[in-house]
N, C-alpha and C positions, 0 to 999 in steps of 0.2 A: 558104794561111794557116789556113783552117778546120781542115784535117787536123792541123796542128801543135798547135792549141789543144785539139782533142779527144784527142790522144794524150799530152798533158801529164800528168805525174804529179800525183795529187791531194794531194801533200805540202803544197802551199800552202793547201789547204782543211782538211787534217787539223789543222794547227797552230792555227788560230783556234778550231776546235771543241774541242780539248783545253784551250785557255786559258779557255774558257767554263765550265770546271769538270767536264768529262767524265771519267769513270773508265775509259773504254775505252782500250786500249793502241793503239799505232800499228799493230801487226800486225792487230788485229781490224778497224779502220777501213779499212786498206789492202785487206784481203780483201773487205770489203763493197763497196768502190768498184770492185774488179776484176771483180766479178760483173755489173756493169752492161753489158749487151750491146746494148741499144737506145738510140738517141739521138734527141733532138728535132731535126727538120730546121730548120736556121737560117732558111730562107725562110719557114716557117710561123711561127716565133717572131717574126721581123721583121714579118710581116703582123699578128699579134696585137698587137704593140707599137704599131704604127702605127694601130690602131683608136682609140687614145686621141688626141683632138684636140690635146692639149698636146705630143705628141711629134712632132718634125719629122723631120729627117734622122737616120738611125741608121748609125753606123760599121759596117764589115764584121765586126769582131770582137765587137760587142756581142750580137747574137743567139746566137752560138756560146757565149759566156760565160754568158749567161742560161739557155740550154738545158742546159748542163752543170751549172750551179748547181741547176737544177730537178731534174735526175737525182740529184744528191747528196742534196738535200733529201728526195725521195721515198724513196730507199734508206734514209736515216736513220730516217724515219717508219715504214717497214715493219719495219726491224730492231727499233726500240723497241717497236712493236706486237707483234711476234713474241715478244719477251721478256715483255711483259705477258700475252699469251695463254698462254704456258707457265706463268707464275706462277698464273694463274687455272685452269689445267688444261684449257684449250681447245686444240683442234687446228687451229682456223681463226681467222683475223683477221676479226672481225665489226665492224659499226659501233659496237657497245658497247665492244669492245676498243680501237678507235681513239679513242673518246671518252675512255676512262680513260687512255690514253697521253697524249693532249693535256692532260688535267687534271693528270697526274702530272709530266710533264717541262716544266720552265720554258722550254726552248727553243721550245716550241710554244704559248706563252701567247698569241701574237697570233691564234691560231685559236680560242681559247675563246669569243669573242663569236659567231663564226659557227656553232660546233658546239653550244654550250649555250644560246644565246639571249642573255642579258645578258652576264655576266662569268664565269660558271661558279663563282662563289664559293659559291653555294648547294649545288652538287654536292660541292664540296670539304668543306664543313661536314658534310654527311651522311656522308661516308666517314670522317671523323676520329673517334677514340674520345672519348667524353664522360666527363670526370672528375666524379665525384659524391662 
């Protein structure tokens, strides 16, 4: 069953991403997801999930789906960070590049508190042009 879920086409994931206002085409997202060669072991994901006291039994498919979702999330973050690095003229994705990516892209707004301290609003205001 795990093999079937891992080999499933990411088409179901691509559609919600596009409906969130993404300008990327199906081909670009499909290519990005096809490059993922490593997978999170479901047994490890299940173990991590069960470290939370509120989580009881976990169905067999849940760790597989959670691991695959994590892979797609990381691939998207790396792709967006790569785009930002290219715009900045950098050849590497540094912590500063990832920070700018998280501040720029609304899909990563839930990370702003962890990356920037409070809400990241101060950083956004510094980057915006001042009208005088």
